[in-house]
Structures are given as C-alpha cells and as structure tokens.
KOLBA-826526 format. One record per residue: residue number from 1; residue in three letters; y, z, x of N, C-alpha, C in turn; chain. Coordinates in Angstrom, 2 decimals, padded with zeros to 5 digits. Atoms other than C-alpha are relative to their C-alpha. Last residue first. Layout:
! residues N
PT   nr  rest       nv       nw       nu      cav      caw      cau       cv       cw       cu  kette
PT  NUM   ala        Y        Z        X        Y        Z        X        Y        Z        X      A
...
***
This chain:
! residues 69
PT   nr  rest       nv       nw       nu      cav      caw      cau       cv       cw       cu  kette
PT   69   unk  -000.64   001.11  -001.04  -002.97  -011.29   017.37   001.13  -000.61  -000.47      A
PT   68   unk  -000.55  -000.63  -001.13  -003.70  -008.01   015.09   000.86  -001.02   001.05      A
PT   67   unk  -001.35  -000.22   000.49  -004.26  -010.02   011.81   000.61   000.77   001.28      A
PT   66   unk  -000.78   001.23   000.31  -007.49  -011.45   013.22   001.44   000.41  -000.21      A
PT   65   unk  -000.18   000.68  -001.30  -008.50  -008.04   014.90   000.42  -001.36  -000.29      A
PT   64   unk  -001.16  -000.62  -000.52  -008.21  -006.36   011.52   000.35  -000.47   001.50      A
PT   63   unk  -001.13   000.55   000.73  -010.52  -008.72   009.93   001.25   000.63   000.39      A
PT   62   unk  -000.19   001.43  -000.26  -013.14  -008.44   012.80   001.21  -000.35  -000.84      A
PT   61   unk   000.08   000.74   001.12  -013.14  -004.54   012.64   000.45  -001.40   000.13      A
PT   60   unk  -000.53   001.18  -000.23  -013.18  -002.84   016.04  -000.47  -000.99  -001.31      A
PT   59   unk   000.76   000.80   001.21  -013.71   000.76   015.83   000.89  -001.31  -000.18      A
PT   58   unk  -001.06   000.60   000.91  -013.26   002.56   019.09  -000.79  -000.54  -001.27      A
PT   57   unk   000.35   001.12   001.13  -015.35   004.97   020.96   001.13  -000.60  -000.70      A
PT   56   unk   000.74  -000.78   001.12  -014.11   006.59   024.16  -000.21  -001.06  -001.11      A
PT   55   unk  -001.00  -000.95   000.46  -011.58   005.64   027.11  -000.64   000.61  -001.48      A
PT   54   unk  -000.38  -001.19  -000.90  -014.83   004.29   029.12   001.19   000.76  -000.72      A
PT   53   unk  -000.99   000.35  -001.08  -015.45   002.05   025.91   000.07   001.17   000.79      A
PT   52   unk  -000.10  -000.93  -000.82  -018.18   002.28   023.07   000.63  -000.20   001.22      A
PT   51   unk   000.20   000.50  -001.41  -017.58  -000.04   020.34   000.43   001.07   000.61      A
PT   50   unk  -000.61  -000.90  -000.91  -018.08   000.94   016.56  -000.44  -000.47   001.56      A
PT   49   unk  -001.38   000.30  -000.87  -018.22  -001.96   014.62   000.43   000.82   000.75      A
PT   48   unk   000.33   001.15  -000.87  -022.07  -001.71   013.56   001.31  -000.41   000.76      A
PT   47   unk   000.62  -000.32  -001.12  -021.20   001.90   012.22  -000.37  -001.13   001.04      A
PT   46   unk  -000.84   000.24  -000.91  -018.78   000.46   009.64  -000.41   000.53   001.30      A
PT   45   unk  -000.44   001.46  -000.04  -021.20   000.36   006.91   000.72  -000.43   001.23      A
PT   44   unk   001.14   000.91  -000.53  -023.01   003.55   007.78   000.33  -001.38  -000.08      A
PT   43   unk   000.53  -000.34  -001.29  -019.94   005.61   007.66  -001.02  -000.88   000.45      A
PT   42   unk  -000.95   000.30  -000.89  -018.41   004.16   004.70  -000.49  -000.27   001.53      A
PT   41   unk   000.11   001.26  -000.11  -021.44   004.67   002.81   000.57  -000.84   000.89      A
PT   40   unk   001.27   000.36  -000.74  -021.47   008.34   003.82  -000.43  -001.59  -000.07      A
PT   39   unk  -000.23  -000.30  -001.47  -017.85   008.59   003.02  -001.23  -000.40   000.59      A
PT   38   unk  -000.84   001.13  -000.52  -018.20   006.96  -000.48   000.08   000.40   001.44      A
PT   37   unk   000.99   000.97  -000.14  -021.19   009.51  -001.21   000.89  -001.43   000.55      A
PT   36   unk   001.10  -000.23  -000.77  -019.27   012.42  -000.31  -000.67  -001.18   000.22      A
PT   35   unk  -000.66   000.02  -001.39  -016.13   011.20  -002.16  -001.06   000.08   001.04      A
PT   34   unk  -000.19   001.22  -000.13  -018.35   010.75  -005.35   000.74  -000.34   001.52      A
PT   33   unk   001.06   000.84  -000.23  -019.64   013.99  -005.17   000.09  -001.42   000.52      A
PT   32   unk   000.35  -000.67  -001.21  -016.18   015.65  -004.75  -001.31  -000.91   000.42      A
PT   31   unk  -000.81   000.51  -001.03  -015.14   013.83  -007.86  -000.34   000.11   001.30      A
PT   30   unk   000.53   001.37   000.00  -018.23   014.78  -009.65   001.00  -000.68   000.89      A
PT   29   unk   001.44   000.23  -000.66  -017.72   018.47  -008.75  -000.18  -001.29   000.10      A
PT   28   unk  -000.07  -000.02  -001.47  -013.94   018.12  -009.55  -001.20   000.07   000.63      A
PT   27   unk  -000.93   001.30  -000.48  -014.64   016.78  -013.00   000.20   000.28   001.57      A
PT   26   unk   000.88   001.27   000.14  -017.28   019.40  -013.73   000.66  -001.20   000.48      A
PT   25   unk   001.09  -000.46  -001.17  -015.04   022.40  -012.48  -001.14  -001.25   000.07      A
PT   24   unk  -000.61   000.10  -001.34  -012.40   021.03  -014.75  -000.66   000.19   001.14      A
PT   23   unk  -000.18   001.48  -000.01  -014.72   020.79  -017.91   000.80  -000.25   001.59      A
PT   22   unk   001.39   000.54  -000.30  -016.07   024.40  -017.08   000.36  -001.47   000.18      A
PT   21   unk   000.42  -000.57  -001.29  -012.52   025.83  -016.79  -001.29  -000.80   000.16      A
PT   20   unk  -000.80   000.54  -000.97  -011.41   023.86  -019.96  -000.31   000.25   001.59      A
PT   19   unk   000.43   001.39  -000.23  -014.39   025.06  -021.88   000.74  -000.63   000.91      A
PT   18   unk   000.66   000.15  -001.22  -013.82   028.79  -021.35  -000.16  -001.48   000.21      A
PT   17   unk  -000.80   000.08  -001.12  -011.18   028.89  -023.88  -000.64  -000.02   001.43      A
PT   16   unk  -000.97   001.35  -000.32  -013.13   027.18  -026.35   000.81   000.40   001.20      A
PT   15   unk   000.57   001.20  -000.55  -015.91   030.00  -026.13   000.80  -001.29   000.24      A
PT   14   unk   000.49  -000.58  -001.12  -013.56   032.77  -026.83  -000.73  -001.03   000.72      A
PT   13   unk  -001.16   000.14  -000.91  -012.21   030.87  -029.87  -000.30   000.58   001.39      A
PT   12   unk  -000.69   001.35  -000.34  -015.53   030.34  -031.00   001.28  -000.01   000.96      A
PT   11   unk   000.60   000.57  -001.14  -016.53   033.88  -030.67   000.14  -001.50   000.26      A
PT   10   unk  -000.38  -000.60  -001.17  -013.71   034.88  -032.93  -000.81  -000.44   001.26      A
PT    9   unk  -001.33   000.80  -000.51  -014.72   032.41  -035.35   000.56   000.83   001.18      A
PT    8   unk   000.22   001.30  -000.33  -018.14   033.90  -035.63   001.35  -000.91   000.43      A
PT    7   unk   000.51  -000.05  -001.46  -017.07   037.32  -035.80  -000.45  -001.40   000.54      A
PT    6   unk  -001.15  -000.30  -000.68  -014.88   036.48  -038.84  -000.64   000.21   001.64      A
PT    5   unk  -000.73   001.34  -000.27  -017.69   034.71  -040.41   001.24   000.35   000.79      A
PT    4   unk   000.77   000.79  -000.63  -020.29   037.83  -040.37   001.12  -001.35   000.54      A
PT    3   unk   001.16   000.73   000.64  -017.68   040.21  -041.78  -000.56  -001.22   000.93      A
PT    2   unk  -000.24   001.55   000.13  -015.65   042.56  -040.15  -001.32  -000.55  -000.18      A
PT    1   unk   001.32   000.53  -000.38  -015.71   046.44  -041.01   000.29  -001.66   000.00      A
***
C-alpha cells in the first residue's frame, strides 16, 4: 500500500508532464492572436492606398513609389 506522500509526488509528476503542452498551446494561441490583430491593423491601415484600375486592384504606397523611380 502506498502512503499519501507517495501518491502526491506521483500526481505532481503526471501534472508536470502535461504542463509543457499547455504552455506550448498558450504561446501558440497568443502568437496566433497577435498575428490576427496585426493583419487586421495592416488591412485597415493600407486600405486608403488601394487603387482600383481596369487591370485590378493595386496597392500604391507613397514610400515605395519614391524608391521605384
């Protein structure tokens, strides 16, 4: 028969084995959320630089136009 202390130490080992998975999923979720927010901010920020032509929409950014010439 196992004592209470032995059971508690075994439970901690099992719990610690699951922690890296949870931590990895948290980090992945935070990175994914940050990328989504960054994409939304970029989309709305560059929306005023979209020019619609007969060939299709184009993105004309003033800084890029200066260096292109």
